[in-house]
Biopython code that builds the backbone (N, CA, C, O; Angstrom):
import numpy as np
from Bio.PDB.StructureBuilder import StructureBuilder

atoms = [
    (1, "UNK", "N", (103.372, 109.926, 110.538)),
    (1, "UNK", "CA", (103.817, 109.242, 111.744)),
    (1, "UNK", "C", (105.343, 109.346, 111.976)),
    (1, "UNK", "O", (106.093, 109.123, 111.025)),
    (2, "UNK", "N", (105.822, 109.661, 113.140)),
    (2, "UNK", "CA", (107.166, 109.720, 113.364)),
    (2, "UNK", "C", (107.820, 108.241, 113.147)),
    (2, "UNK", "O", (107.152, 107.212, 113.243)),
    (3, "UNK", "N", (108.968, 108.263, 112.896)),
    (3, "UNK", "CA", (109.706, 106.921, 112.536)),
    (3, "UNK", "C", (110.032, 106.321, 113.838)),
    (3, "UNK", "O", (110.140, 105.096, 113.886)),
    (4, "UNK", "N", (110.196, 106.992, 114.854)),
    (4, "UNK", "CA", (110.536, 106.417, 116.239)),
    (4, "UNK", "C", (109.243, 105.748, 116.921)),
    (4, "UNK", "O", (109.315, 104.977, 117.878)),
    (5, "UNK", "N", (108.176, 106.107, 116.361)),
    (5, "UNK", "CA", (107.000, 105.474, 117.120)),
    (5, "UNK", "C", (106.427, 104.376, 116.184)),
    (5, "UNK", "O", (105.382, 103.840, 116.555)),
    (6, "UNK", "N", (106.943, 104.010, 115.106)),
    (6, "UNK", "CA", (106.562, 102.896, 114.259)),
    (6, "UNK", "C", (106.845, 101.521, 114.811)),
    (6, "UNK", "O", (105.939, 100.700, 114.956)),
    (7, "UNK", "N", (108.137, 101.261, 115.127)),
    (7, "UNK", "CA", (108.425, 99.956, 115.794)),
    (7, "UNK", "C", (108.534, 100.108, 117.282)),
    (7, "UNK", "O", (109.412, 100.767, 117.839)),
    (8, "UNK", "N", (107.612, 99.474, 117.857)),
    (8, "UNK", "CA", (107.584, 99.507, 119.265)),
    (8, "UNK", "C", (108.590, 98.847, 120.056)),
    (8, "UNK", "O", (109.366, 99.407, 120.831)),
    (9, "UNK", "N", (108.510, 97.440, 119.769)),
    (9, "UNK", "CA", (109.538, 96.571, 120.607)),
    (9, "UNK", "C", (109.636, 95.258, 119.793)),
    (9, "UNK", "O", (108.786, 94.948, 118.959)),
    (10, "UNK", "N", (110.797, 94.450, 120.102)),
    (10, "UNK", "CA", (110.884, 93.119, 119.496)),
    (10, "UNK", "C", (109.865, 92.219, 120.076)),
    (10, "UNK", "O", (109.285, 92.416, 121.144)),
    (11, "UNK", "N", (109.698, 91.225, 119.292)),
    (11, "UNK", "CA", (108.674, 90.319, 119.656)),
    (11, "UNK", "C", (109.292, 88.871, 119.713)),
    (11, "UNK", "O", (109.518, 88.305, 118.644)),
    (12, "UNK", "N", (109.577, 88.245, 120.900)),
    (12, "UNK", "CA", (110.232, 87.031, 120.911)),
    (12, "UNK", "C", (109.433, 86.036, 121.438)),
    (12, "UNK", "O", (109.098, 86.213, 122.610)),
    (13, "UNK", "N", (108.987, 84.910, 120.817)),
    (13, "UNK", "CA", (108.331, 83.668, 121.173)),
    (13, "UNK", "C", (109.085, 82.578, 120.757)),
    (13, "UNK", "O", (110.100, 82.778, 120.091)),
    (14, "UNK", "N", (108.718, 81.398, 121.069)),
    (14, "UNK", "CA", (109.038, 80.275, 120.514)),
    (14, "UNK", "C", (109.143, 80.092, 119.056)),
    (14, "UNK", "O", (110.115, 79.652, 118.443)),
    (15, "UNK", "N", (107.890, 80.529, 118.532)),
    (15, "UNK", "CA", (107.691, 80.418, 117.092)),
    (15, "UNK", "C", (108.580, 81.371, 116.481)),
    (15, "UNK", "O", (109.116, 80.999, 115.436)),
    (16, "UNK", "N", (108.862, 82.580, 116.935)),
    (16, "UNK", "CA", (109.592, 83.669, 116.246)),
    (16, "UNK", "C", (111.122, 83.204, 116.202)),
    (16, "UNK", "O", (111.864, 83.434, 115.247)),
    (17, "UNK", "N", (111.500, 82.508, 117.381)),
    (17, "UNK", "CA", (112.880, 81.899, 117.540)),
    (17, "UNK", "C", (112.968, 80.868, 116.417)),
    (17, "UNK", "O", (113.998, 80.921, 115.745)),
    (18, "UNK", "N", (112.202, 80.082, 116.146)),
    (18, "UNK", "CA", (112.256, 78.965, 115.234)),
    (18, "UNK", "C", (112.192, 79.457, 113.992)),
    (18, "UNK", "O", (112.896, 78.898, 113.151)),
    (19, "UNK", "N", (111.356, 80.595, 113.578)),
    (19, "UNK", "CA", (111.412, 81.103, 112.206)),
    (19, "UNK", "C", (112.880, 81.880, 112.017)),
    (19, "UNK", "O", (113.442, 81.822, 110.923)),
    (20, "UNK", "N", (113.423, 82.545, 113.036)),
    (20, "UNK", "CA", (114.727, 83.189, 112.855)),
    (20, "UNK", "C", (115.713, 82.262, 112.511)),
    (20, "UNK", "O", (116.581, 82.618, 111.714)),
    (21, "UNK", "N", (115.729, 81.062, 113.004)),
    (21, "UNK", "CA", (116.842, 80.116, 112.766)),
    (21, "UNK", "C", (116.697, 79.042, 111.777)),
    (21, "UNK", "O", (117.603, 78.240, 111.549)),
    (22, "UNK", "N", (115.436, 79.026, 111.128)),
    (22, "UNK", "CA", (114.985, 78.019, 110.310)),
    (22, "UNK", "C", (115.631, 78.221, 108.817)),
    (22, "UNK", "O", (115.909, 77.187, 108.209)),
    (23, "UNK", "N", (115.870, 79.388, 108.228)),
    (23, "UNK", "CA", (116.159, 79.486, 106.889)),
    (23, "UNK", "C", (117.589, 80.298, 106.865)),
    (23, "UNK", "O", (118.142, 80.663, 107.903)),
    (24, "UNK", "N", (118.067, 80.512, 105.673)),
    (24, "UNK", "CA", (119.268, 81.257, 105.460)),
    (24, "UNK", "C", (119.052, 82.717, 105.626)),
    (24, "UNK", "O", (120.005, 83.395, 106.010)),
    (25, "UNK", "N", (117.886, 83.291, 105.376)),
    (25, "UNK", "CA", (117.575, 84.646, 105.637)),
    (25, "UNK", "C", (117.122, 84.787, 107.155)),
    (25, "UNK", "O", (116.269, 84.019, 107.599)),
    (26, "UNK", "N", (117.659, 85.707, 107.894)),
    (26, "UNK", "CA", (117.286, 86.078, 109.263)),
    (26, "UNK", "C", (116.150, 86.662, 109.195)),
    (26, "UNK", "O", (116.046, 87.532, 108.331)),
    (27, "UNK", "N", (115.112, 86.408, 109.962)),
    (27, "UNK", "CA", (113.815, 87.028, 110.094)),
    (27, "UNK", "C", (113.471, 87.513, 111.365)),
    (27, "UNK", "O", (113.197, 86.743, 112.286)),
    (28, "UNK", "N", (113.465, 88.942, 111.502)),
    (28, "UNK", "CA", (113.213, 89.531, 112.856)),
    (28, "UNK", "C", (111.666, 89.768, 112.966)),
    (28, "UNK", "O", (110.991, 89.914, 111.947)),
    (29, "UNK", "N", (111.147, 89.801, 114.154)),
    (29, "UNK", "CA", (109.961, 90.237, 114.415)),
    (29, "UNK", "C", (109.808, 91.150, 115.469)),
    (29, "UNK", "O", (110.457, 91.113, 116.514)),
    (30, "UNK", "N", (108.842, 92.065, 115.150)),
    (30, "UNK", "CA", (108.635, 93.318, 115.908)),
    (30, "UNK", "C", (107.077, 93.628, 116.049)),
    (30, "UNK", "O", (106.278, 93.305, 115.171)),
    (31, "UNK", "N", (106.709, 94.280, 117.222)),
    (31, "UNK", "CA", (105.468, 94.723, 117.481)),
    (31, "UNK", "C", (105.486, 96.079, 116.863)),
    (31, "UNK", "O", (106.385, 96.861, 117.172)),
    (32, "UNK", "N", (104.536, 96.424, 115.991)),
    (32, "UNK", "CA", (104.545, 97.837, 115.355)),
    (32, "UNK", "C", (103.230, 98.519, 115.674)),
    (32, "UNK", "O", (102.329, 97.939, 116.280)),
    (33, "UNK", "N", (103.147, 99.804, 115.235)),
    (33, "UNK", "CA", (101.870, 100.601, 115.434)),
    (33, "UNK", "C", (100.871, 100.155, 114.555)),
    (33, "UNK", "O", (101.149, 99.970, 113.370)),
    (34, "UNK", "N", (99.617, 99.940, 115.041)),
    (34, "UNK", "CA", (98.651, 99.428, 114.320)),
    (34, "UNK", "C", (98.361, 100.119, 113.015)),
    (34, "UNK", "O", (97.939, 99.467, 112.059)),
    (35, "UNK", "N", (98.559, 101.347, 112.944)),
    (35, "UNK", "CA", (98.328, 102.181, 111.669)),
    (35, "UNK", "C", (99.558, 102.328, 110.821)),
    (35, "UNK", "O", (99.600, 103.148, 109.903)),
    (36, "UNK", "N", (100.466, 101.609, 111.095)),
    (36, "UNK", "CA", (101.787, 101.574, 110.174)),
    (36, "UNK", "C", (101.712, 100.769, 109.041)),
    (36, "UNK", "O", (101.195, 99.659, 109.161)),
    (37, "UNK", "N", (102.120, 101.121, 108.005)),
    (37, "UNK", "CA", (102.043, 100.311, 106.746)),
    (37, "UNK", "C", (103.528, 99.742, 106.579)),
    (37, "UNK", "O", (104.403, 100.006, 107.403)),
    (38, "UNK", "N", (103.738, 98.983, 105.511)),
    (38, "UNK", "CA", (105.064, 98.391, 105.237)),
    (38, "UNK", "C", (106.077, 99.381, 104.844)),
    (38, "UNK", "O", (107.209, 99.255, 105.311)),
    (39, "UNK", "N", (105.812, 100.349, 104.045)),
    (39, "UNK", "CA", (106.670, 101.421, 103.777)),
    (39, "UNK", "C", (107.201, 102.128, 104.918)),
    (39, "UNK", "O", (108.405, 102.381, 104.940)),
    (40, "UNK", "N", (106.379, 102.509, 105.958)),
    (40, "UNK", "CA", (106.740, 103.271, 107.142)),
    (40, "UNK", "C", (107.570, 102.252, 108.149)),
    (40, "UNK", "O", (108.304, 102.752, 109.001)),
    (41, "UNK", "N", (107.450, 100.928, 108.046)),
    (41, "UNK", "CA", (108.068, 100.165, 108.884)),
    (41, "UNK", "C", (109.452, 99.901, 108.203)),
    (41, "UNK", "O", (110.439, 99.736, 108.920)),
    (42, "UNK", "N", (109.557, 99.855, 106.809)),
    (42, "UNK", "CA", (110.813, 99.763, 106.193)),
    (42, "UNK", "C", (111.720, 100.991, 106.553)),
    (42, "UNK", "O", (112.890, 100.834, 106.903)),
    (43, "UNK", "N", (111.130, 102.213, 106.451)),
    (43, "UNK", "CA", (111.890, 103.385, 106.671)),
    (43, "UNK", "C", (112.355, 103.608, 108.245)),
    (43, "UNK", "O", (113.399, 104.172, 108.572)),
    (44, "UNK", "N", (111.504, 103.127, 109.037)),
    (44, "UNK", "CA", (111.788, 103.112, 110.550)),
    (44, "UNK", "C", (112.920, 102.126, 110.741)),
    (44, "UNK", "O", (113.816, 102.412, 111.536)),
    (45, "UNK", "N", (112.944, 101.050, 110.107)),
    (45, "UNK", "CA", (114.111, 100.015, 110.395)),
    (45, "UNK", "C", (115.256, 100.403, 109.895)),
    (45, "UNK", "O", (116.287, 100.206, 110.538)),
    (46, "UNK", "N", (115.284, 101.055, 108.599)),
    (46, "UNK", "CA", (116.500, 101.744, 108.160)),
    (46, "UNK", "C", (117.043, 102.827, 108.997)),
    (46, "UNK", "O", (118.252, 103.011, 109.136)),
    (47, "UNK", "N", (116.127, 103.540, 109.550)),
    (47, "UNK", "CA", (116.627, 104.761, 110.405)),
    (47, "UNK", "C", (117.123, 104.048, 111.865)),
    (47, "UNK", "O", (118.100, 104.518, 112.449)),
    (48, "UNK", "N", (116.585, 103.196, 112.268)),
    (48, "UNK", "CA", (117.140, 102.566, 113.571)),
    (48, "UNK", "C", (118.227, 101.752, 113.434)),
    (48, "UNK", "O", (119.149, 101.887, 114.238)),
    (49, "UNK", "N", (118.298, 100.895, 112.529)),
    (49, "UNK", "CA", (119.422, 99.755, 112.389)),
    (49, "UNK", "C", (120.335, 100.172, 111.372)),
    (49, "UNK", "O", (121.501, 99.787, 111.460)),
    (50, "UNK", "N", (119.977, 100.911, 110.407)),
    (50, "UNK", "CA", (120.878, 101.402, 109.348)),
    (50, "UNK", "C", (121.076, 100.199, 108.230)),
    (50, "UNK", "O", (122.045, 100.184, 107.470)),
    (51, "UNK", "N", (120.123, 99.274, 108.224)),
    (51, "UNK", "CA", (120.222, 98.109, 107.304)),
    (51, "UNK", "C", (119.023, 98.111, 106.490)),
    (51, "UNK", "O", (117.948, 98.454, 106.982)),
    (52, "UNK", "N", (119.127, 97.753, 105.283)),
    (52, "UNK", "CA", (117.973, 97.728, 104.375)),
    (52, "UNK", "C", (117.349, 96.220, 104.329)),
    (52, "UNK", "O", (117.980, 95.276, 103.854)),
    (53, "UNK", "N", (116.045, 96.102, 104.876)),
    (53, "UNK", "CA", (115.615, 94.783, 104.788)),
    (53, "UNK", "C", (115.197, 94.284, 103.327)),
    (53, "UNK", "O", (115.035, 95.039, 102.369)),
    (54, "UNK", "N", (115.055, 92.975, 103.306)),
    (54, "UNK", "CA", (114.809, 92.375, 101.826)),
    (54, "UNK", "C", (113.327, 92.278, 101.774)),
    (54, "UNK", "O", (112.820, 92.473, 100.670)),
    (55, "UNK", "N", (112.466, 91.984, 102.875)),
    (55, "UNK", "CA", (111.023, 91.803, 102.554)),
    (55, "UNK", "C", (110.457, 92.066, 103.895)),
    (55, "UNK", "O", (111.105, 91.651, 104.856)),
    (56, "UNK", "N", (109.328, 92.701, 104.108)),
    (56, "UNK", "CA", (108.530, 92.887, 105.242)),
    (56, "UNK", "C", (107.071, 92.118, 104.939)),
    (56, "UNK", "O", (106.462, 92.173, 103.871)),
    (57, "UNK", "N", (106.712, 91.477, 105.994)),
    (57, "UNK", "CA", (105.399, 90.909, 106.213)),
    (57, "UNK", "C", (104.755, 91.233, 107.308)),
    (57, "UNK", "O", (105.401, 91.162, 108.353)),
    (58, "UNK", "N", (103.411, 91.644, 107.371)),
    (58, "UNK", "CA", (102.766, 92.060, 108.495)),
    (58, "UNK", "C", (101.547, 91.205, 108.856)),
    (58, "UNK", "O", (101.017, 90.628, 107.907)),
    (59, "UNK", "N", (101.046, 91.040, 110.007)),
    (59, "UNK", "CA", (99.950, 90.398, 110.268)),
    (59, "UNK", "C", (99.267, 91.157, 111.456)),
    (59, "UNK", "O", (99.982, 91.827, 112.202)),
    (60, "UNK", "N", (97.961, 91.086, 111.660)),
    (60, "UNK", "CA", (97.288, 91.603, 112.663)),
    (60, "UNK", "C", (96.675, 90.594, 113.622)),
    (60, "UNK", "O", (95.899, 89.754, 113.165)),
    (61, "UNK", "N", (96.948, 90.615, 114.836)),
    (61, "UNK", "CA", (96.489, 89.673, 115.889)),
    (61, "UNK", "C", (95.229, 90.135, 116.517)),
    (61, "UNK", "O", (95.254, 91.173, 117.179)),
    (62, "UNK", "N", (94.069, 89.426, 116.365)),
    (62, "UNK", "CA", (92.895, 89.765, 117.164)),
    (62, "UNK", "C", (93.063, 89.548, 118.481)),
    (62, "UNK", "O", (93.906, 88.730, 118.848)),
    (63, "UNK", "N", (92.291, 90.242, 119.386)),
    (63, "UNK", "CA", (92.316, 89.963, 120.864)),
    (63, "UNK", "C", (91.734, 88.508, 121.119)),
    (63, "UNK", "O", (90.742, 88.118, 120.503)),
    (64, "UNK", "N", (92.315, 87.815, 121.944)),
    (64, "UNK", "CA", (91.935, 86.438, 122.376)),
    (64, "UNK", "C", (91.217, 86.470, 123.684)),
    (64, "UNK", "O", (91.545, 87.230, 124.595)),
    (65, "UNK", "N", (90.183, 85.586, 123.751)),
    (65, "UNK", "CA", (89.519, 85.524, 125.005)),
    (65, "UNK", "C", (90.518, 84.803, 126.132)),
    (65, "UNK", "O", (91.292, 83.874, 125.902)),
    (66, "UNK", "N", (90.312, 85.437, 127.343)),
    (66, "UNK", "CA", (91.108, 84.824, 128.377)),
    (66, "UNK", "C", (90.155, 84.693, 129.696)),
    (66, "UNK", "O", (89.305, 85.532, 129.994)),
    (67, "UNK", "N", (90.406, 83.625, 130.362)),
    (67, "UNK", "CA", (89.533, 83.254, 131.583)),
    (67, "UNK", "C", (89.790, 84.261, 132.763)),
    (67, "UNK", "O", (90.936, 84.542, 133.114)),
    (68, "UNK", "N", (88.732, 84.763, 133.326)),
    (68, "UNK", "CA", (88.828, 85.643, 134.574)),
    (68, "UNK", "C", (88.052, 84.919, 135.514)),
    (68, "UNK", "O", (87.573, 83.815, 135.255)),
    (69, "UNK", "N", (87.894, 85.582, 136.742)),
    (69, "UNK", "CA", (87.247, 84.819, 137.901)),
    (69, "UNK", "C", (85.791, 85.301, 137.861)),
    (69, "UNK", "O", (84.983, 84.752, 138.609)),
    (70, "UNK", "N", (85.384, 86.320, 137.016)),
    (70, "UNK", "CA", (84.066, 86.776, 136.797)),
    (70, "UNK", "C", (83.412, 85.925, 135.597)),
    (70, "UNK", "O", (84.069, 85.127, 134.930)),
    (71, "UNK", "N", (82.037, 86.187, 135.398)),
    (71, "UNK", "CA", (81.482, 85.403, 134.433)),
    (71, "UNK", "C", (81.731, 86.056, 133.033)),
    (71, "UNK", "O", (81.438, 85.435, 132.011)),
    (72, "UNK", "N", (82.234, 87.223, 132.994)),
    (72, "UNK", "CA", (82.567, 87.856, 131.749)),
    (72, "UNK", "C", (84.114, 87.544, 131.324)),
    (72, "UNK", "O", (85.029, 87.698, 132.133)),
    (73, "UNK", "N", (84.316, 87.120, 130.068)),
    (73, "UNK", "CA", (85.709, 86.852, 129.615)),
    (73, "UNK", "C", (86.389, 88.096, 129.409)),
    (73, "UNK", "O", (85.790, 89.106, 129.039)),
    (74, "UNK", "N", (87.697, 88.056, 129.651)),
    (74, "UNK", "CA", (88.561, 89.061, 129.487)),
    (74, "UNK", "C", (89.069, 89.083, 128.091)),
    (74, "UNK", "O", (88.503, 88.288, 127.341)),
    (75, "UNK", "N", (90.041, 89.840, 127.554)),
    (75, "UNK", "CA", (90.583, 89.832, 126.237)),
    (75, "UNK", "C", (92.028, 90.332, 126.380)),
    (75, "UNK", "O", (92.333, 91.162, 127.236)),
    (76, "UNK", "N", (92.969, 89.764, 125.455)),
    (76, "UNK", "CA", (94.265, 90.259, 125.454)),
    (76, "UNK", "C", (94.232, 91.418, 124.467)),
    (76, "UNK", "O", (93.211, 91.677, 123.831)),
    (77, "UNK", "N", (95.406, 92.137, 124.343)),
    (77, "UNK", "CA", (95.327, 93.342, 123.486)),
    (77, "UNK", "C", (95.562, 92.853, 121.989)),
    (77, "UNK", "O", (96.162, 91.801, 121.767)),
    (78, "UNK", "N", (95.092, 93.616, 121.029)),
    (78, "UNK", "CA", (95.209, 93.463, 119.678)),
    (78, "UNK", "C", (96.673, 94.029, 119.263)),
    (78, "UNK", "O", (97.112, 95.074, 119.744)),
    (79, "UNK", "N", (97.339, 93.289, 118.384)),
    (79, "UNK", "CA", (98.739, 93.818, 118.022)),
    (79, "UNK", "C", (99.039, 93.598, 116.491)),
    (79, "UNK", "O", (98.546, 92.704, 115.804)),
    (80, "UNK", "N", (99.815, 94.437, 116.124)),
    (80, "UNK", "CA", (100.306, 94.165, 114.766)),
    (80, "UNK", "C", (101.711, 93.727, 114.946)),
    (80, "UNK", "O", (102.505, 94.309, 115.686)),
    (81, "UNK", "N", (102.018, 92.546, 114.150)),
    (81, "UNK", "CA", (103.384, 92.087, 114.080)),
    (81, "UNK", "C", (104.030, 92.210, 112.663)),
    (81, "UNK", "O", (103.400, 91.924, 111.645)),
    (82, "UNK", "N", (105.308, 92.647, 112.653)),
    (82, "UNK", "CA", (105.906, 92.753, 111.473)),
    (82, "UNK", "C", (107.072, 91.885, 111.435)),
    (82, "UNK", "O", (107.948, 92.013, 112.291)),
    (83, "UNK", "N", (107.165, 90.909, 110.405)),
    (83, "UNK", "CA", (108.277, 90.027, 110.006)),
    (83, "UNK", "C", (109.289, 90.739, 109.097)),
    (83, "UNK", "O", (108.990, 90.969, 107.926)),
    (84, "UNK", "N", (110.389, 91.067, 109.568)),
    (84, "UNK", "CA", (111.312, 91.818, 108.851)),
    (84, "UNK", "C", (112.310, 90.689, 108.280)),
    (84, "UNK", "O", (112.867, 89.986, 109.123)),
    (85, "UNK", "N", (112.555, 90.481, 107.048)),
    (85, "UNK", "CA", (113.531, 89.386, 106.460)),
    (85, "UNK", "C", (114.688, 90.129, 106.064)),
    (85, "UNK", "O", (114.537, 91.145, 105.386)),
    (86, "UNK", "N", (115.854, 89.731, 106.418)),
    (86, "UNK", "CA", (117.007, 90.357, 106.073)),
    (86, "UNK", "C", (117.938, 89.526, 104.997)),
    (86, "UNK", "O", (117.940, 88.296, 105.024)),
    (87, "UNK", "N", (118.738, 90.274, 104.039)),
    (87, "UNK", "CA", (119.562, 89.502, 103.210)),
    (87, "UNK", "C", (120.316, 88.430, 103.806)),
    (87, "UNK", "O", (120.486, 88.398, 105.024)),
    (88, "UNK", "N", (120.828, 87.462, 102.961)),
    (88, "UNK", "CA", (121.754, 86.347, 103.331)),
    (88, "UNK", "C", (122.952, 86.887, 103.919)),
    (88, "UNK", "O", (123.571, 87.729, 103.268)),
    (89, "UNK", "N", (123.392, 86.516, 105.103)),
    (89, "UNK", "CA", (124.615, 86.843, 105.687)),
    (89, "UNK", "C", (124.599, 88.081, 106.580)),
    (89, "UNK", "O", (125.627, 88.465, 107.137)),
    (90, "UNK", "N", (123.495, 88.666, 106.704)),
    (90, "UNK", "CA", (123.301, 89.975, 107.575)),
    (90, "UNK", "C", (122.717, 89.585, 108.822)),
    (90, "UNK", "O", (121.611, 89.048, 108.876)),
    (91, "UNK", "N", (123.482, 89.855, 109.915)),
    (91, "UNK", "CA", (123.075, 89.492, 111.286)),
    (91, "UNK", "C", (122.680, 90.832, 112.038)),
    (91, "UNK", "O", (123.401, 91.818, 111.889)),
    (92, "UNK", "N", (121.551, 90.892, 112.844)),
    (92, "UNK", "CA", (121.104, 92.103, 113.570)),
    (92, "UNK", "C", (121.002, 91.629, 114.965)),
    (92, "UNK", "O", (120.340, 90.623, 115.224)),
    (93, "UNK", "N", (121.722, 92.409, 116.025)),
    (93, "UNK", "CA", (121.572, 92.059, 117.414)),
    (93, "UNK", "C", (120.345, 92.929, 117.816)),
    (93, "UNK", "O", (120.334, 94.157, 117.731)),
    (94, "UNK", "N", (119.263, 92.126, 118.282)),
    (94, "UNK", "CA", (118.057, 92.825, 118.764)),
    (94, "UNK", "C", (117.908, 92.672, 120.292)),
    (94, "UNK", "O", (117.475, 93.603, 120.970)),
    (95, "UNK", "N", (118.222, 91.649, 120.755)),
    (95, "UNK", "CA", (118.017, 91.438, 122.179)),
    (95, "UNK", "C", (119.226, 92.030, 123.100)),
    (95, "UNK", "O", (120.287, 92.330, 122.553)),
    (96, "UNK", "N", (119.069, 92.179, 124.382)),
    (96, "UNK", "CA", (120.019, 92.652, 125.046)),
    (96, "UNK", "C", (121.279, 91.507, 125.156)),
    (96, "UNK", "O", (122.417, 91.969, 125.225)),
    (97, "UNK", "N", (121.137, 90.279, 125.172)),
    (97, "UNK", "CA", (121.944, 89.327, 125.216)),
    (97, "UNK", "C", (122.738, 89.263, 124.048)),
    (97, "UNK", "O", (123.909, 88.897, 124.142)),
    (98, "UNK", "N", (122.219, 89.591, 122.903)),
    (98, "UNK", "CA", (122.880, 89.612, 121.495)),
    (98, "UNK", "C", (123.811, 90.762, 121.572)),
    (98, "UNK", "O", (124.985, 90.605, 121.238)),
    (99, "UNK", "N", (123.384, 91.882, 121.979)),
    (99, "UNK", "CA", (124.268, 93.019, 121.951)),
    (99, "UNK", "C", (125.567, 92.947, 122.738)),
    (99, "UNK", "O", (126.668, 93.357, 122.370)),
    (100, "UNK", "N", (125.202, 92.268, 124.056)),
    (100, "UNK", "CA", (126.359, 92.070, 124.826)),
    (100, "UNK", "C", (127.424, 91.039, 124.340)),
    (100, "UNK", "O", (128.623, 91.192, 124.572)),
    (101, "UNK", "N", (126.952, 90.065, 123.708)),
    (101, "UNK", "CA", (127.716, 88.951, 123.070)),
    (101, "UNK", "C", (128.457, 89.613, 121.955)),
    (101, "UNK", "O", (129.653, 89.371, 121.796)),
    (102, "UNK", "N", (127.769, 90.489, 121.124)),
    (102, "UNK", "CA", (128.604, 91.165, 120.051)),
    (102, "UNK", "C", (129.654, 92.129, 120.504)),
    (102, "UNK", "O", (130.707, 92.346, 119.904)),
    (103, "UNK", "N", (129.255, 92.699, 121.648)),
    (103, "UNK", "CA", (130.384, 93.759, 122.104)),
    (103, "UNK", "C", (131.510, 93.104, 122.880)),
    (103, "UNK", "O", (132.606, 93.634, 123.061)),
    (104, "UNK", "N", (131.122, 91.817, 123.358)),
    (104, "UNK", "CA", (132.397, 90.960, 124.000)),
    (104, "UNK", "C", (133.446, 90.581, 122.992)),
    (104, "UNK", "O", (134.623, 90.432, 123.322)),
    (105, "UNK", "N", (132.973, 90.412, 121.648)),
    (105, "UNK", "CA", (133.912, 89.986, 120.736)),
    (105, "UNK", "C", (134.836, 90.887, 120.212)),
    (105, "UNK", "O", (135.676, 90.506, 119.396)),
]
sb = StructureBuilder()
sb.init_structure("model")
sb.init_model(0)
sb.init_chain("A")
sb.init_seg("    ")
for serial, (resi, resn, name, xyz) in enumerate(atoms, 1):
    if name == "N":
        sb.init_residue(resn, " ", resi, " ")
    sb.init_atom(name, np.array(xyz, "f"), 0.0, 1.0, " ", f" {name:<3s}", serial, name[0])
structure = sb.get_structure()
């Protein structure tokens, strides 16, 4: 699998924001390819950001039922989420706002 196709995009929710700011280790969350393993995610992260992560955890989200106007329920997409834990003191700019703030300094 190509390293550029492993990490799809950052995953930002209220939960991931609280996880990122809760501990001394910065934790980043990404949506990754469903077939990617932790070793491929680590190599892709090093190739993209140039930093070595401390730990990587993954979880698979099942499709959830959603209401539709018909009698048949719809489903959300299944996704694989990677939690990338960085060493103490290492900060990574992931969102557009963080990159602009880092460039302004």
